[in-house]
DRENKE-697365 format. One record per residue (C-alpha): residue in one letter; z negated, y, x. Coordinates in pm, whole numbers, plus 50000, padded with zeros to 5 digits. Layout:
! DRENKE-697365
residu/c3/c2/c1
a/Z/Y/X .
...
***
This chain:
! DRENKE-697365
residu/c3/c2/c1
m/23528/05094/88270 .
i/23601/05019/87908 .
t/23311/04952/87658 .
t/23373/04637/87475 .
i/23194/04520/87166 .
d/23159/04164/86995 .
p/23375/04138/86722 .
s/23139/03999/86519 .
k/22944/04304/86510 .
i/23246/04518/86374 .
g/23123/04638/85999 .
q/22741/04591/86075 .
a/22537/04883/85987 .
t/22459/05130/86271 .
p/22087/05125/86325 .
r/21921/05432/86172 .
r/21753/05662/86396 .
q/21373/05582/86360 .
h/21141/05863/86416 .
k/20808/05786/86626 .
r/20575/05824/86357 .
s/20195/05844/86343 .
a/20011/05751/86046 .
t/20233/05939/85806 .
g/20374/06206/86035 .
y/20307/06359/86356 .
l/20018/06490/86551 .
p/20031/06759/86817 .
a/19931/06715/87146 .
t/19621/06899/87268 .
l/19491/07043/87591 .
k/19153/06937/87737 .
d/18995/07224/87566 .
g/19126/07092/87228 .
k/19369/07362/87175 .
e/19703/07234/87012 .
i/20013/07228/87215 .
w/20334/07371/87022 .
p/20578/07095/87035 .
r/20895/07299/87097 .
g/21062/07647/87078 .
d/20875/07974/87006 .
e/20561/07895/86817 .
k/20569/08235/86645 .
a/20932/08203/86558 .
w/20861/07878/86391 .
k/20535/07991/86216 .
a/20702/08304/86069 .
g/20957/08070/85906 .
i/20721/07839/85753 .
r/20733/07849/85390 .
g/20409/07940/85168 .
i/20384/07872/84787 .
p/20500/08180/84609 .
t/20271/08292/84325 .
n/20424/08602/84174 .
v/20719/08614/83954 .
s/20960/08797/84197 .
d/20918/08547/84461 .
i/20960/08257/84228 .
t/21283/08433/84099 .
n/21407/08454/84442 .
a/21351/08104/84521 .
i/21519/07971/84207 .
v/21819/08197/84288 .
y/21822/08086/84651 .
h/21867/07705/84529 .
v/22142/07809/84277 .
q/22342/07982/84534 .
s/22278/07773/84847 .
t/22162/07411/84735 .
l/22391/07382/84420 .
a/22659/07632/84551 .
r/22674/07801/84214 .
q/22636/08152/84064 .
a/22508/08308/83748 .
y/22859/08307/83614 .
n/22877/07912/83594 .
l/22523/07824/83571 .
d/22439/07594/83268 .
n/22109/07463/83166 .
m/22113/07150/83395 .
g/22189/07338/83680 .
a/21913/07595/83611 .
y/21667/07302/83576 .
q/21804/07158/83904 .
a/21748/07524/84080 .
v/21408/07532/83915 .
a/21294/07182/83966 .
l/21406/07209/84372 .
s/21199/07528/84396 .
v/20898/07360/84247 .
r/20961/07049/84476 .
d/20945/07315/84778 .
d/20599/07420/84674 .
l/20491/07054/84624 .
i/20605/06974/84992 .
v/20416/07241/85137 .
k/20105/07082/84994 .
w/20247/06716/85072 .
n/20299/06821/85418 .
e/19952/06938/85462 .
t/19785/06654/85283 .
q/19966/06389/85517 .
m/19890/06598/85828 .
q/19515/06604/85756 .
y/19510/06237/85645 .
t/19669/06179/85974 .
r/19428/06386/86173 .
k/19109/06254/86020 .
q/19219/05880/85944 .
p/19015/05836/85626 .
k/19048/05488/85452 .
r/19316/05455/85229 .
a/19415/05285/84908 .
y/19739/05174/84820 .
y/19854/05085/84453 .
l/20118/04843/84416 .
s/20287/04841/84085 .
l/20658/04704/83980 .
e/20644/04996/83721 .
f/20558/05357/83739 .
l/20651/05490/83392 .
m/20612/05857/83536 .
g/20802/06037/83245 .
r/20940/06392/83315 .
t/20779/06583/83636 .
l/20881/06953/83586 .
d/20639/07048/83339 .
n/20351/06836/83469 .
a/20411/06974/83838 .
l/20389/07332/83699 .
l/20055/07261/83510 .
n/19919/07096/83812 .
l/20025/07379/84039 .
g/19886/07650/83791 .
l/20234/07835/83785 .
k/20391/07745/83460 .
q/20321/08107/83298 .
q/20501/08235/83612 .
y/20786/08007/83607 .
k/20841/08075/83233 .
t/20869/08453/83300 .
a/21087/08411/83595 .
t/21342/08162/83408 .
h/21323/08417/83131 .
k/21437/08706/83370 .
l/21727/08471/83479 .
g/21845/08432/83124 .
f/21705/08067/83065 .
n/21430/07935/82855 .
l/21159/07735/83045 .
e/21115/07476/82771 .
d/21486/07434/82739 .
l/21505/07355/83099 .
i/21217/07086/83073 .
d/21403/06932/82776 .
s/21707/06882/83020 .
e/21530/06656/83255 .
r/21560/06285/83200 .
d/21265/06050/83236 .
a/21248/05848/83547 .
a/21351/05511/83435 .
l/21079/05326/83676 .
g/20892/05164/83405 .
n/20862/05022/83045 .
g/20508/05006/82890 .
g/20132/05049/82919 .
l/20132/04898/83272 .
g/20355/05155/83416 .
r/20213/05418/83232 .
l/19879/05312/83344 .
a/19996/05338/83731 .
a/20111/05674/83669 .
c/19815/05800/83509 .
y/19600/05655/83832 .
l/19813/05834/84083 .
d/19774/06158/83899 .
s/19390/06104/83874 .
g/19382/05987/84243 .
a/19543/06314/84359 .
t/19321/06506/84106 .
m/19029/06352/84255 .
e/19126/06432/84599 .
l/19164/06051/84711 .
p/19396/05915/84979 .
l/19589/05721/84756 .
w/19957/05632/84767 .
g/20157/05414/84511 .
y/20426/05152/84614 .
g/20723/05072/84379 .
l/21097/05008/84347 .
r/21353/05257/84286 .
y/21516/05140/83988 .
h/21868/05265/83947 .
y/21909/05184/83583 .
g/21560/05130/83475 .
l/21484/04870/83179 .
f/21785/04984/82967 .
a/21851/05263/82720 .
q/21798/05150/82372 .
h/22054/05214/82103 .
i/22081/05097/81728 .
a/22373/04878/81623 .
p/22530/04925/81265 .
d/22348/04622/81161 .
g/21995/04736/81274 .
s/21982/04525/81599 .
q/21887/04656/81946 .
l/22171/04700/82198 .
e/22108/04765/82559 .
a/22270/04996/82790 .
p/22234/05106/83136 .
d/21982/05408/83196 .
p/22179/05615/83443 .
w/21904/05834/83510 .
l/22008/05898/83874 .
d/22342/05983/83789 .
t/22254/06377/83777 .
d/22049/06352/84078 .
n/21640/06353/84113 .
p/21508/06655/84249 .
w/21183/06508/84283 .
e/21261/06240/84554 .
i/21279/06293/84941 .
p/21509/06036/85073 .
r/21345/05888/85386 .
q/21656/05731/85590 .
d/21451/05692/85899 .
v/21204/05477/85713 .
t/21374/05152/85689 .
i/21245/04799/85695 .
d/21419/04471/85744 .
v/21344/04207/85465 .
r/21438/03843/85477 .
f/21535/03580/85207 .
y/21646/03226/85227 .
g/21673/03055/85559 .
h/21454/02800/85729 .
a/21084/02809/85828 .
e/20991/02569/86096 .
r/20603/02499/86183 .
i/20522/02553/86554 .
g/20117/02454/86518 .
n/19805/02656/86483 .
g/19945/02761/86131 .
k/20226/02954/86276 .
a/20583/02874/86174 .
v/20924/03063/86273 .
w/21141/03176/85992 .
t/21480/03239/86053 .
g/21842/03269/85900 .
g/21908/03348/85567 .
q/21982/03702/85424 .
e/21827/04024/85551 .
v/21820/04319/85324 .
l/21740/04689/85434 .
a/21452/04843/85215 .
v/21511/05259/85249 .
a/21224/05472/85139 .
y/21229/05735/84866 .
d/20907/05979/84848 .
v/20796/06145/84526 .
p/20504/06384/84554 .
i/20226/06326/84328 .
p/20026/06631/84297 .
g/19677/06684/84192 .
y/19553/06929/83906 .
a/19402/07248/84082 .
t/19383/07100/84419 .
n/19587/07139/84746 .
t/19601/06749/84739 .
v/19965/06613/84691 .
n/19958/06237/84746 .
n/20274/05997/84772 .
l/20476/05752/84560 .
r/20688/05547/84795 .
l/21011/05371/84605 .
w/21221/05122/84788 .
d/21569/05091/84744 .
a/21771/04814/84889 .
k/22054/04833/85090 .
p/22289/04589/85280 .
k/22218/04508/85633 .
r/22562/04461/85710 .
g/22811/04747/85622 .
f/23131/04758/85466 .
d/23357/04466/85584 .
l/23635/04663/85702 .
n/23852/04334/85826 .
s/23834/04195/85486 .
f/23924/04489/85291 .
n/24241/04546/85541 .
a/24317/04172/85472 .
g/24323/04240/85101 .
d/24002/04068/85025 .
y/23839/04344/84847 .
d/23572/04157/84684 .
r/23462/04000/85006 .
a/23455/04362/85169 .
i/23181/04483/84942 .
q/23005/04157/84851 .
e/22706/04216/85079 .
n/22683/04562/84938 .
s/22656/04423/84611 .
s/22424/04143/84672 .
a/22173/04371/84824 .
e/22192/04640/84601 .
t/22162/04443/84296 .
l/21790/04396/84374 .
t/21706/04756/84264 .
r/21962/04790/83983 .
v/21727/04741/83700 .
l/21368/04652/83607 .
y/21294/04298/83467 .
p/21636/04137/83494 .
n/21703/03893/83204 .
d/21508/03585/83316 .
n/21654/03327/83060 .
h/21876/03182/83327 .
m/21796/03048/83684 .
l/21999/03366/83857 .
g/21770/03614/83687 .
k/21451/03424/83770 .
e/21550/03438/84172 .
l/21659/03801/84129 .
r/21304/03863/83971 .
l/21132/03676/84275 .
k/21342/03859/84521 .
q/21255/04184/84374 .
q/20862/04125/84415 .
a/20931/04003/84774 .
f/21128/04294/84890 .
w/20902/04548/84712 .
c/20588/04358/84874 .
a/20739/04299/85213 .
a/20850/04651/85268 .
s/20516/04810/85137 .
l/20304/04587/85378 .
s/20518/04665/85668 .
d/20486/05027/85591 .
i/20113/04995/85556 .
i/20077/04809/85871 .
r/20294/05032/86079 .
r/20057/05319/85951 .
f/19738/05106/86061 .
k/19879/05027/86397 .
q/19877/05409/86493 .
v/19526/05401/86444 .
e/19494/05156/86744 .
k/19227/04958/86603 .
p/19170/04562/86627 .
w/19290/04365/86310 .
a/18951/04269/86222 .
e/18917/04626/86096 .
f/19238/04636/85897 .
p/18997/04624/85563 .
e/18812/04917/85699 .
y/19115/05130/85690 .
v/19321/04967/85395 .
s/19268/04870/85051 .
i/19533/04723/84838 .
q/19519/04709/84429 .
l/19756/04455/84298 .
n/19857/04594/83940 .
d/19881/04253/83762 .
t/20038/03941/83942 .
h/20406/04106/84041 .
p/20273/04183/84349 .
t/20080/03861/84441 .
i/20343/03758/84704 .
a/20170/04012/84881 .
i/19902/03778/84978 .
p/20095/03525/85163 .
e/20322/03802/85308 .
l/20004/03953/85483 .
m/19924/03604/85590 .
r/20274/03572/85753 .
i/20275/03878/85932 .
l/19916/03830/86082 .
v/19963/03449/86180 .
d/20326/03452/86259 .
e/20378/03796/86411 .
e/20036/03923/86523 .
d/19896/03592/86653 .
v/19575/03645/86425 .
p/19421/03305/86403 .
w/19448/03165/86050 .
a/19083/03182/85930 .
d/19056/03539/86074 .
a/19375/03611/85894 .
w/19255/03510/85568 .
d/18917/03674/85616 .
i/19119/03998/85654 .
t/19348/03922/85365 .
t/19082/03855/85130 .
k/18866/04151/85212 .
t/19210/04372/85159 .
f/19337/04291/84808 .
f/19201/04363/84481 .
y/19363/04201/84139 .
t/19383/04389/83826 .
n/19469/04140/83540 .
h/19650/04270/83223 .
t/19646/03960/82999 .
v/19461/03653/82873 .
l/19776/03492/82702 .
p/19863/03186/82886 .
e/20231/03207/82815 .
a/20214/03560/82990 .
l/20052/03463/83332 .
e/20322/03455/83571 .
k/20433/03124/83738 .
w/20716/03034/83978 .
a/20907/02725/84037 .
v/20801/02545/84374 .
p/21160/02480/84432 .
l/21273/02863/84360 .
i/20996/02976/84596 .
e/21127/02719/84864 .
h/21460/02826/84831 .
v/21405/03202/84841 .
l/21099/03225/85042 .
p/21025/02905/85251 .
r/20768/03036/85469 .
h/20583/03196/85191 .
l/20544/02863/84991 .
q/20407/02691/85336 .
i/20162/02935/85364 .
i/20072/02894/84973 .
y/20026/02542/85017 .
d/19810/02599/85316 .
i/19596/02845/85130 .
n/19567/02583/84825 .
a/19459/02302/85062 .
a/19174/02494/85197 .
f/19076/02619/84886 .
l/19071/02279/84705 .
q/18876/02140/85012 .
a/18608/02418/84930 .
v/18642/02299/84553 .
e/18560/01944/84639 .
r/18272/02011/84874 .
k/18107/02209/84573 .
w/18204/01952/84331 .
p/18266/01623/84472 .
n/18502/01386/84293 .
d/18572/01638/84003 .
r/18947/01556/83969 .
d/18996/01745/83674 .
r/18857/02066/83813 .
l/19075/02027/84130 .
t/19380/01995/83917 .
r/19265/02291/83679 .
m/19203/02524/83984 .
s/19484/02433/84194 .
l/19736/02695/84296 .
i/20004/02438/84217 .
q/20050/02333/83850 .
e/20184/01966/83848 .
g/20499/01907/83623 .
e/20859/01913/83664 .
p/20910/02145/83847 .
k/20592/02209/83999 .
q/20481/02583/83952 .
v/20279/02833/84148 .
r/20039/03002/83926 .
m/20034/03365/84075 .
a/19719/03485/83879 .
y/19520/03191/84069 .
l/19671/03315/84398 .
a/19573/03665/84347 .
t/19214/03554/84217 .
v/19153/03356/84539 .
g/19323/03594/84791 .
s/19114/03915/84625 .
t/18786/04072/84705 .
k/18738/04143/84328 .
v/18895/04070/84015 .
n/18895/04305/83701 .
g/19001/04328/83319 .
v/19079/04632/83167 .
a/18861/04646/82891 .
e/18499/04498/82802 .
l/18630/04243/82573 .
h/18921/04115/82793 .
s/18693/04105/83121 .
h/18452/03880/82883 .
l/18764/03683/82796 .
l/18898/03641/83180 .
r/18556/03502/83273 .
e/18497/03269/82970 .
t/18861/03122/82951 .
i/19145/03133/83188 .
l/18940/03211/83516 .
r/18592/03030/83408 .
d/18631/02782/83684 .
f/18671/03047/83942 .
v/18362/03260/83794 .
d/18177/02928/83850 .
f/18315/02878/84212 .
f/18279/03267/84333 .
g/18008/03385/84141 .
k/18008/03647/83838 .
s/17998/03937/84099 .
k/18345/03912/84182 .
f/18481/03951/83801 .
v/18400/04272/83678 .
n/18565/04535/83420 .
v/18731/04893/83467 .
t/18834/05000/83118 .
n/19166/05179/83136 .
g/19195/05554/83108 .
v/19449/05820/83063 .
t/19523/06139/83218 .
p/19402/06440/83008 .
r/19661/06685/83185 .
r/19973/06510/83063 .
w/19786/06350/82740 .
l/19636/06652/82626 .
d/19702/07001/82815 .
q/20086/06894/82855 .
c/20175/06715/82513 .
n/19942/06933/82307 .
p/19899/07298/82437 .
g/19806/07431/82118 .
l/19459/07190/82095 .
s/19427/07233/82485 .
n/19401/07615/82432 .
l/19163/07569/82127 .
i/18930/07358/82304 .
t/18929/07587/82615 .
d/18826/07884/82388 .
t/18558/07671/82217 .
i/18367/07499/82469 .
k/18410/07826/82692 .
k/18495/07603/83005 .
p/18801/07667/83195 .
k/19088/07411/83206 .
a/19042/07361/83572 .
v/18691/07221/83494 .
w/18683/07041/83161 .
l/19052/06864/83247 .
k/18860/06704/83536 .
d/18555/06617/83334 .
l/18635/06528/82996 .
t/18272/06449/82909 .
l/18257/06812/82823 .
l/18473/06743/82511 .
k/18113/06686/82377 .
g/18093/07056/82336 .
l/18332/07044/82042 .
e/18062/06855/81814 .
p/17858/07154/81701 .
f/18186/07305/81569 .
t/18255/07019/81327 .
e/18078/07204/81063 .
d/18241/07524/81137 .
p/18525/07591/80851 .
v/18693/07847/81055 .
f/18736/07635/81339 .
r/18836/07330/81120 .
k/19103/07544/80981 .
k/19250/07621/81306 .
w/19230/07258/81444 .
a/19405/07147/81117 .
l/19681/07405/81151 .
i/19740/07278/81523 .
k/19776/06928/81362 .
h/20048/07056/81079 .
t/20228/07245/81370 .
n/20272/06942/81555 .
k/20369/06745/81267 .
k/20653/07019/81191 .
h/20774/06978/81556 .
l/20785/06602/81517 .
a/20953/06652/81178 .
d/21233/06877/81344 .
y/21295/06611/81632 .
i/21345/06333/81358 .
k/21582/06546/81160 .
t/21795/06686/81462 .
h/21820/06345/81627 .
l/21817/06091/81332 .
g/21938/06303/81078 .
i/21614/06203/80852 .
t/21416/06440/80651 .
v/21037/06374/80665 .
n/20766/06590/80478 .
p/20509/06740/80747 .
t/20257/06731/80464 .
s/20250/06375/80457 .
l/20050/06161/80637 .
f/20194/06034/80957 .
d/20158/05687/81042 .
i/20247/05598/81394 .
m/20286/05285/81587 .
i/20472/05304/81920 .
k/20471/05038/82191 .
r/20651/04749/82364 .
i/20782/04516/82058 .
h/20591/04164/82096 .
e/20474/03930/81849 .
y/20099/03970/81961 .
k/20093/04321/81892 .
r/20199/04284/81550 .
q/20436/04527/81451 .
s/20560/04209/81203 .
l/20231/04304/81011 .
n/20291/04672/81001 .
l/20634/04613/80853 .
l/20506/04359/80607 .
g/20259/04625/80511 .
v/20515/04874/80460 .
i/20716/04615/80224 .
h/20399/04553/80004 .
r/20352/04932/79994 .
y/20725/04984/79884 .
l/20690/04714/79611 .
a/20364/04847/79483 .
i/20515/05215/79446 .
k/20864/05045/79294 .
a/20624/04894/79016 .
m/20470/05238/78937 .
t/20592/05451/78656 .
p/20689/05805/78749 .
a/20357/05968/78649 .
e/20182/05715/78866 .
r/20414/05772/79166 .
k/20284/06134/79165 .
k/19960/06056/79254 .
v/20049/05855/79547 .
n/19969/05990/79893 .
p/20282/06031/80063 .
r/20338/05857/80384 .
v/20584/05885/80704 .
v/20558/05546/80884 .
i/20701/05574/81229 .
f/20786/05270/81475 .
g/20913/05305/81845 .
g/20932/05059/82104 .
k/21179/04816/82315 .
a/21227/04457/82302 .
a/21288/04272/82608 .
p/21660/04175/82638 .
g/21593/03790/82611 .
y/21296/03817/82351 .
f/21498/03710/82022 .
m/21195/03723/81789 .
a/21113/04098/81913 .
k/21481/04190/81874 .
l/21460/04049/81526 .
i/21179/04243/81432 .
i/21335/04574/81535 .
r/21652/04490/81323 .
l/21411/04406/81015 .
i/21226/04751/81067 .
v/21572/04936/81075 .
n/21697/04767/80776 .
i/21360/04813/80565 .
a/21381/05205/80672 .
r/21743/05212/80537 .
t/21656/05069/80206 .
i/21369/05259/80182 .
d/21563/05576/80247 .
a/21835/05485/80011 .
d/21603/05457/79710 .
p/21558/05782/79514 .
d/21245/05664/79387 .
m/21067/05675/79749 .
k/21172/06047/79791 .
d/20876/06238/79936 .
i/20667/05954/79907 .
l/20753/05683/80171 .
t/20962/05715/80445 .
v/21013/05463/80756 .
v/21162/05584/81082 .
f/21253/05392/81387 .
v/21269/05621/81675 .
p/21524/05449/81933 .
d/21479/05449/82308 .
y/21121/05526/82316 .
s/20979/05700/82641 .
v/20715/05905/82779 .
s/20880/06224/82656 .
l/20927/06096/82304 .
a/20554/05985/82320 .
e/20422/06335/82408 .
i/20612/06474/82061 .
l/20483/06175/81862 .
i/20125/06117/81979 .
p/20005/06479/81870 .
a/20141/06465/81541 .
s/19974/06148/81417 .
d/19716/06148/81162 .
i/19663/05765/81191 .
s/19780/05520/81477 .
q/19809/05167/81449 .
h/19660/04913/81724 .
i/19658/04571/81536 .
s/19719/04291/81779 .
t/19554/03958/81719 .
a/19217/03970/81794 .
g/19174/03863/82167 .
t/19529/03934/82252 .
e/19538/04291/82389 .
a/19398/04342/82730 .
s/19298/04719/82656 .
g/19584/04939/82541 .
t/19584/05301/82651 .
s/19805/05449/82366 .
n/19501/05404/82125 .
m/19328/05633/82383 .
k/19611/05896/82393 .
f/19626/05910/82012 .
c/19227/05956/81973 .
l/19238/06220/82254 .
n/19480/06416/82020 .
g/19296/06402/81703 .
g/19474/06095/81558 .
l/19274/05839/81408 .
l/19279/05470/81481 .
l/19341/05167/81246 .
g/19304/04852/81446 .
t/19179/04519/81492 .
v/18856/04438/81686 .
d/19040/04396/82019 .
g/19098/04547/82360 .
a/18982/04906/82408 .
n/18955/04961/82047 .
i/18619/04804/82045 .
e/18499/05084/82318 .
i/18680/05349/82133 .
a/18464/05259/81820 .
e/18150/05259/82028 .
e/18203/05619/82164 .
v/18349/05766/81862 .
d/18145/05564/81581 .
s/18265/05311/81397 .
n/18282/05532/81076 .
n/18570/05725/81236 .
v/18764/05406/81302 .
f/18953/05179/81032 .
f/18879/04827/81159 .
f/19002/04512/80974 .
g/19107/04130/81060 .
h/18928/03837/81214 .
l/18738/03873/81514 .
t/18814/03698/81841 .
d/18593/03420/81777 .
a/18757/03299/81471 .
v/19111/03290/81623 .
e/19126/02925/81777 .
d/18964/02791/81470 .
l/19218/02973/81247 .
r/19502/02824/81484 .
h/19379/02474/81446 .
q/19350/02512/81071 .
h/19730/02620/81054 .
k/19845/02342/81276 .
y/19645/02057/81105 .
h/19530/02185/80770 .
p/19798/02427/80688 .
i/19752/02621/80344 .
a/20072/02757/80184 .
v/20122/03145/80200 .
e/20131/03160/79840 .
e/19776/03030/79812 .
r/19628/03210/80131 .
s/19778/03542/80048 .
p/19965/03566/79723 .
a/20057/03953/79810 .
l/20215/03862/80134 .
a/20426/03569/79963 .
a/20568/03833/79741 .
v/20680/04044/80041 .
l/20823/03737/80218 .
k/20998/03647/79911 .
e/21157/03974/79931 .
i/21273/03913/80266 .
e/21396/03577/80191 .
g/21591/03718/79879 .
g/21804/03947/80094 .
r/21650/04286/79980 .
f/21677/04432/80329 .
g/22011/04245/80458 .
d/22114/03885/80510 .
a/21814/03659/80445 .
g/21948/03383/80695 .
v/21930/03641/80972 .
y/21562/03699/80904 .
q/21458/03353/80817 .
p/21325/03264/81175 .
f/21101/03545/81156 .
v/20983/03435/80813 .
d/20949/03096/80965 .
t/20693/03186/81227 .
i/20465/03324/80954 .
r/20498/03024/80696 .
t/20490/02761/80964 .
g/20229/02768/81222 .
d/20160/03166/81209 .
y/20001/03171/81564 .
y/19937/03521/81546 .
l/19736/03503/81207 .
v/19955/03742/81009 .
t/19877/03566/80700 .
d/19516/03539/80777 .
d/19487/03931/80842 .
f/19734/04062/80567 .
d/19505/04124/80259 .
s/19225/04285/80518 .
y/19517/04498/80652 .
v/19630/04609/80311 .
e/19262/04713/80254 .
a/19222/04914/80550 .
n/19526/05090/80454 .
k/19385/05187/80113 .
m/19066/05319/80285 .
v/19296/05542/80490 .
d/19479/05692/80205 .
e/19156/05710/80032 .
a/18997/05912/80315 .
y/19288/06129/80409 .
v/19365/06248/80025 .
k/19022/06259/79868 .
d/18854/06495/80149 .
p/19092/06656/80372 .
e/18798/06858/80541 .
e/18589/06553/80596 .
w/18895/06377/80766 .
t/18922/06686/80968 .
k/18566/06634/81086 .
k/18642/06263/81189 .
t/18928/06397/81409 .
i/18720/06651/81576 .
l/18441/06399/81626 .
t/18691/06145/81782 .
v/18808/06388/82050 .
s/18491/06535/82121 .
r/18374/06177/82209 .
m/18661/06065/82432 .
g/18526/06156/82762 .
k/18489/05809/82885 .
f/18857/05737/82870 .
s/18968/05967/83121 .
s/19179/05787/83392 .
d/18968/06024/83654 .
r/18652/05810/83562 .
a/18856/05485/83608 .
i/19008/05570/83947 .
m/18669/05675/84053 .
t/18518/05357/83969 .
y/18813/05161/84165 .
a/18744/05415/84469 .
e/18381/05373/84487 .
e/18314/05019/84372 .
f/18625/04836/84497 .
w/18817/05024/84761 .
n/18505/05193/84920 .
i/18720/05533/84982 .
e/18596/05863/84968 .
q/18710/06206/84829 .
f/18903/06399/85092 .
p/18958/06777/84987 .
i/19281/06909/85149 .
k/19222/07261/85303 .
i/19528/07513/85324 .
***
């Protein structure tokens, strides 16, 4: 008999073999007495071959050579640094997998409640150094690689940063995963496997930012584990037909395959290795051979290209409709795949749906994953036959929402026609949620139509918009801000109506934190070692309890200790100076004050204020006599950060910074007095060089606009003092370290709206408000830093409207910088004392503290030590 096939099926992908999996892996069968039954073959033979974790240098060397020979198919004769890095990384990954397997098996056996962290970004940085430190094997690997003729630090530098994030949002997510594993919490992350990240930043001859792909996966990623057996179908477009009882049938459209890639996340000095699962997009239908043979080569790969576009880049430019559609599809793809995976795991527990929140908590990191709320409703109602009211009760008990902005323009909204086109069933669900919610609002405040309009999940207009922050708020158990001021502003401004409706207990604060493993021990080993020797606590203890840094305070008055402390800072500054010389060809003096501002370029973060201050300093020095210049405190001002490709003003700010730097660098009067550097392609790895070298760091957002900030915490943790506005976590840092150790300036949050009103309705010329700033703007408009016409739009934002209050804060900012100069030059010993006290009082700002707050007060999950 001849087997036939439907011609329409030709070219469709063969279904992948699906493992029958329990919660995350396999559970052995047992006899009546509880003894486990070995699944196949000779148990002794299997167990004899199971790999342990080598801890002696000889075994580690053998493991590296094994991967050189067998995995890379190379030999000592043709092995370069990149090959050696790959072999070392693969051998370390083997160690992680041993603990990873045991962690997942024990989770599967005991079924603890788990938390899942959904973030569109995970800015992980390099993995090798972090993994070795967390495993406690760095010294052994250093010796082993030396025996094989390589330098471990060179191999670490060979690794490319994982291009999975952009700024603070992604770095916070990475810190929380590290802390979750270190605190032995059953916590997984879910994200997307971007092939080209955000972009690689280059600087054009005219100083403007250029964007190029960041092909970080081109040399293979040894840290990821492809899970070709974990695939999930995700649907877009099509038609959703209601069939009663809140249910609908969604058919047609496009189906895309989500394929899982796992990244092990090791805890520090624990056996726990948790997981970051990243989704890659593949076509449901394979290569179209018929079209190819007919000569239609574009059509042959059309479906491949359409599907794989989903995970090409982070934050595709949304200045056009196709970009907006792609962003929405990215979010829906990621949320649908993640929820399907979480639900598969829950179903293995064989519990009723009402118990789902007792096994699962999902944290939404900003509004990007909010589409997960209607997606869970869709699954429960349409696929699992859970009644609508029960499904909504389950959903609202499962989700928790972290807000990261109070800027109205930054709150995510999606056009109703776009959602209707891409996700027709989800729009129906959103409207149903909104109708039920507004009914409840009407019952609480009858006939208050203004309130109904304000609180509706749908913003009226042309087109109508879905307010994703409102949907996340309504669909979550708790909503949190990320610093005390930010959380207060959330309750008092954008979510005030919801606070009135739900009550204050739903709206809480969890101040951000950073992991001290990467942001002190890894990036600043000299300081970490000095701390260990001084407080007489092993790293495995104090790096998990940052409050122990308080033990440094008594040594503030010890001149020998201060000398050691200052020498470490100077060494870090020399390291940064070497990097700048090698990569940018600019010579900087490490005895200068290093003034660093590294963050995403945005008007509210006010890199503009910094660059205008630099010009003011430049003009002041130019006006001095040579004798007066010799008395000036030398300063190196360093900028770093990327501007979104479609953000014109942010890109213009970068161009102006670069050309200011060039002008100053070319001026012989500024030699060894003032240097300005823009470091291109800012990344985690660059931050690990920049942060330990800072004397002062700038966090100067307009008051009330920065949610928290975490770079401020990293700088202070490494002995850099803070120059900033009374905004975000700056306030809490000052409360902890003492305001005498912080340089504050500028108007307070309460004054901001009045000042904006004044600018709009009672404008005062810059020349009158701040003559010093007017002189600076005149230099820009006069063409001193390049074509004045190019920079006129930037100048106009300050002269007209000045939404971010540059004119109001400029004079105060200049005075604060003078205070910095005075403190640094007049009494270096007192400056060192300030830095020691600052570090000693940073215990509050550990991400371990923050993640335990989420675990205990939000997710209700317990620490789950892994025994090996």
